[in-house]
C-alpha positions, -999 to 999 in steps of 0.1 A, spaced: 333 -425 -483 355 -399 -486 351 -375 -456 357 -344 -441 355 -342 -402 352 -307 -382 357 -310 -347 376 -294 -320 374 -309 -282 375 -341 -266 339 -350 -272 348 -351 -308 375 -376 -304 355 -409 -304 338 -400 -337 369 -392 -355 385 -424 -343 357 -446 -352 355 -431 -388 391 -441 -393 382 -476 -377 353 -478 -401 379 -476 -433 365 -445 -445 388 -421 -463 392 -388 -441 404 -363 -466 411 -337 -441 404 -323 -408 389 -290 -398 396 -278 -362 395 -243 -342 431 -230 -345 454 -233 -318 450 -212 -286 472 -199 -256 468 -221 -227 483 -235 -195 503 -211 -170 529 -202 -198 498 -194 -221 517 -210 -248 498 -220 -281 480 -256 -279 463 -278 -305 430 -289 -298 424 -322 -292 410 -332 -325 440 -314 -341 464 -337 -317 446 -370 -328 447 -356 -366 483 -352 -364 490 -386 -350 474 -403 -377 490 -382 -401 459 -366 -413 460 -331 -429 445 -303 -407 432 -270 -410 423 -243 -384 407 -214 -405 394 -188 -380 362 -185 -402 347 -201 -433 327 -170 -447 353 -159 -473 354 -176 -510 391 -187 -508 381 -212 -476 350 -220 -490 369 -229 -522 391 -246 -503 367 -267 -489 346 -277 -515 380 -286 -539 383 -317 -513 353 -331 -533 340 -347 -502 308 -373 -499 299 -360 -466 312 -337 -440 310 -349 -404 309 -321 -380 312 -328 -342 317 -295 -317 335 -277 -342 329 -245 -332 323 -223 -364 292 -213 -385 290 -231 -414 277 -209 -442 253 -221 -468 282 -229 -494 300 -249 -470 270 -266 -461 261 -276 -496 294 -284 -508 296 -320 -498 279 -344 -523 257 -358 -494 259 -324 -474 270 -325 -437 259 -346 -407 262 -334 -371 264 -352 -338 246 -331 -312 243 -341 -276 207 -338 -269 174 -350 -276 163 -326 -302 147 -301 -304 154 -298 -266 183 -279 -260 193 -265 -290 227 -247 -291 261 -246 -271 259 -263 -238 230 -294 -241 247 -312 -214 252 -291 -190 216 -275 -198 199 -309 -193 215 -318 -161 210 -283 -144 172 -286 -155 169 -316 -138 161 -337 -170 160 -375 -165 167 -382 -202 189 -368 -229 201 -382 -264 231 -387 -285 218 -372 -321 227 -371 -356 212 -345 -378 215 -335 -414 225 -297 -408 205 -266 -424 212 -229 -420 195 -231 -387 209 -234 -353 203 -272 -350 173 -274 -366 179 -297 -395 163 -329 -396 172 -357 -372 183 -389 -390 195 -411 -360 189 -410 -322 198 -430 -291 182 -421 -258 205 -419 -228 191 -418 -188 206 -390 -167 212 -407 -132 203 -382 -104 240 -381 -92 256 -382 -127 279 -350 -134 282 -332 -171 318 -353 -172 302 -386 -169 272 -377 -193 296 -361 -214 316 -390 -219 287 -415 -224 272 -395 -251 306 -390 -268 310 -428 -269 273 -435 -279 273 -408 -303 305 -420 -320 286 -453 -327 257 -437 -338 275 -417 -363 295 -446 -376 259 -466 -384 245 -432 -397 273 -430 -424 273 -470 -430 234 -462 -439 241 -431 -459 268 -451 -478 241 -473 -491 214 -446 -497 195 -459 -469 196 -430 -445 162 -416 -435 160 -382 -417 127 -368 -402 121 -328 -395 127 -319 -358 90 -315 -341 81 -277 -336 71 -283 -298 95 -286 -271 120 -262 -286 144 -250 -256 178 -233 -262 210 -242 -245 229 -209 -243 268 -211 -232 273 -209 -197 278 -174 -183 300 -166 -155 279 -155 -132 258 -188 -133 290 -206 -115 286 -188 -82 265 -213 -59 233 -197 -45 217 -218 -20 182 -201 -18 165 -226 -41 157 -261 -33 186 -287 -24 178 -306 -54 180 -277 -75 215 -269 -58 224 -302 -65 215 -303 -100 232 -270 -103 264 -285 -90 267 -315 -109 255 -294 -142 289 -278 -138 312 -301 -125 339 -303 -132 342 -274 -152 336 -242 -152 322 -258 -119 301 -242 -91 316 -226 -64 315 -210 -31 335 -184 -11 350 -196 21 362 -173 46 395 -190 65 422 -171 90 406 -138 78 413 -145 37 387 -153 15 387 -183 -15 368 -195 -38 365 -232 -36 345 -251 -63 321 -276 -55 324 -310 -76 299 -335 -59 270 -331 -35 241 -352 -27 208 -342 -13 208 -348 25 181 -342 53 185 -304 73 171 -272 74 185 -239 83 192 -201 64 202 -211 31 242 -211 30 245 -222 63 268 -250 73 249 -274 95 270 -303 108 309 -314 105 299 -334 76 295 -301 52 259 -304 50 248 -272 40 210 -255 42 191 -248 8 157 -229 5 143 -262 9 163 -291 26 201 -296 27 230 -306 3 261 -325 16 293 -315 -1 312 -346 -8 339 -334 -34 359 -300 -35 385 -282 -55 406 -256 -41 422 -228 -61 455 -244 -78 447 -279 -62 436 -314 -71 400 -322 -66 398 -337 -29 369 -352 -7 352 -329 15 367 -348 49 401 -340 33 395 -306 27 380 -298 64 408 -313 79 431 -282 64 398 -257 61 377 -263 92 341 -252 86 326 -252 118 288 -254 120 267 -219 119 294 -208 90 278 -193 64 289 -194 30 
């Protein structure tokens, strides 16, 4: 089929690669414009843009699709279908209606739970034990379209957002390729979402990343892994009279009690509102992730230290 692909981050790469490998014709790729990044703040193309360049595909990076010129250019490709994976722009009605079979979206949750921008992080932070990769037919709502294919995925008790991201990206790519094969045979069936169990996955706010130890150990653990590695849950640690922000990347639920935020032992076990968590991996500003033991050798935190 003749496909327009719309995506931006690494999560979208397996789907684009799968579509190409399946032999479909990618008429063009839409991605977010290059953004300043890195220490030098030089403009950097998105991961999808870079992959499309490598494969010699035409890339368009409009800042919006609300204007008539952009909508006419989109429709002029005469696509059979548009495939959308974490693109990052709202698609107005003329864009949704332009391809012959509309637009299919890969979403990283078991819809209607966790509609919106941060479904992977929110599912883990909420302590969900299961999520899904979902292919849906897009409409004008926020992830409200009918579901065409879904693959349920368990969320392990210590799984991080990065691990779940990679798993869903791979499973979702296979799911989309199969959905396109069914669409090509006129055999793709899509069912309306349930009106029950709707939740919204709002973008992660900076205020949510500062780690609070007053909830239960399980809730603290879920927040750490749901924010790992980016944007990362963090604590402020004072050493040699200087305060430093340290990201906490991995923890495990542990035994212990004390005032929330208190270091309980030399293994960096920290008291929570109920129970405790043991910190396993951290990242100092400008440094690579490191095991907690390595961190403590250069940044000792005595039992009784309050974070």
